[in-house]
N, C-alpha and C positions, 0 to 999 in steps of 0.2 A: 780116190773116188771109190765110190762104189757104185755097182751096178745094181739096181732094182728093178724086181719084178712084182706084179701084183698077181695076185689069185683071180680068176676070173668070178663071175656070179654064179652063186650056188658050187664053187670049188672046179669051175670049168677051166678052160684052157688058159695058163699064166700069159698076162700081156707085158711087155717091155715098157717100163716107164722112164728107163734113162739112167741118167747117172747121177749120183747125189753127192755132194760134198757139203762137210761139216764143217764150218770155219767158225771157231772161236770169235767172243766178241771183243775180248780183251785187248787194249791198244796195240801191242805188239802185233796183233793178226790183223788188224784194219788196215794196212797198207795192201795186202794180200786180197781182200773182197774184189777189186774190181776185177783182175786178172781170172779169177775162177768164176765170175758172173757172167764173163763175154761167150756170148752165144747160147747161154743157156735157155730150156723152155719156161722157166719162172724162177723167180727170186723169192726165198723162203725167209723171211725176218722177224726171229723169235725175239722177246722182250720179255722181261719178268714184271708181271701186270702188278707184283706187289709191292715192288722197289719201287715209290714214286720218286723218289731222291734220283734216280738214275734215268728217267724217262724222258728230260730235256735233252740229255748228251745222246741219247740212243735215238730220238727226232733227228738231233742235227747229224749226227752219223748216218742215218738212213736218206736224208735230203741231201747230203754231199755226195753219196754213192749214187742215188739216181739222177744227179745232175751230170754224170760222166756220158759223154756223148756217143761210146760204145755201147751204152745199157739201155739207151732208149728205147722205148715201147716192149720193153721186157715185161709182163705182168708180175706183180707183186703180191705177196698173201703175207701179211702182216699177223703173226700171232701172238696174242697175250697170254703167255703160261703162269700157271699156279693161279688159275682162279677159285682155286679150292681153300686159297688162304683168307683170312680177314684184310680187309681194305684193298683186297686186288679191284683194278680197274676193269669193266665192263668194257663191252665193244665201244658203245658209244663214247664212253670217256676215253679210249683208247684213240679212236678218232680223231677225237678234239684235241687230247694233250699231244698227239703224233702228228698233229695238221695234215691228216693224209687228204683231207679234201681238196689242199691245195694242188695237188699231184694229179695232174691234168693230161698227160702224156702217155699213158697206158691204163690197162685194169689194173684196179688196187681193192683188196679184198682184206677183210679184217674178222679174225674171230678171236674169242676169248677162251681159253683151254687150260685142260688140267693133264698133264702128262702123267702125274702119277695118279690120278681118279680115272685116267682114260677117257675124261669129258672132251666132247665135239672133236675128236681124233678122226671119226668117220667122216666127217663132212670137211675136214682138211683133205683128207686122202681122195674124197671126190673131187675136188678143187684142182687138185694135181693132176688127177689122172685126165681130168677134162683139158687142162691146159698143157700136159705133156701131148696130147693126141694131136690138139688145132695148133700148136707150134711145128709139128712135124708135117704137118700135110700142107 
């Protein structure tokens, strides 16, 4: 894991955001997801919004993960990356295709982002900071 610190507004005092785990989405890593998600402040689930062929499998994996009793109530941030590519799903389409409205036992948020173009990274970080604070207090 990596300890993550954010810089306060205006370059102020750094704040502790917690520990960050980056676990791959390939099938060989999926059995590890639950173990790394236990006790976290939030789960960030990133999908390739431009690869619509894999959205169904991604939806199933997310719902299977969130069905684990040990992960009950942990907030989830779903990020649809690659919004800069033609045919990428937007937030509304991601919510529908990932069946996010069916998740009722926790807070869930969805943003369409582009890591390459740095689109919506700021709101993603704001969400993480907010949930990092709220889960520790």
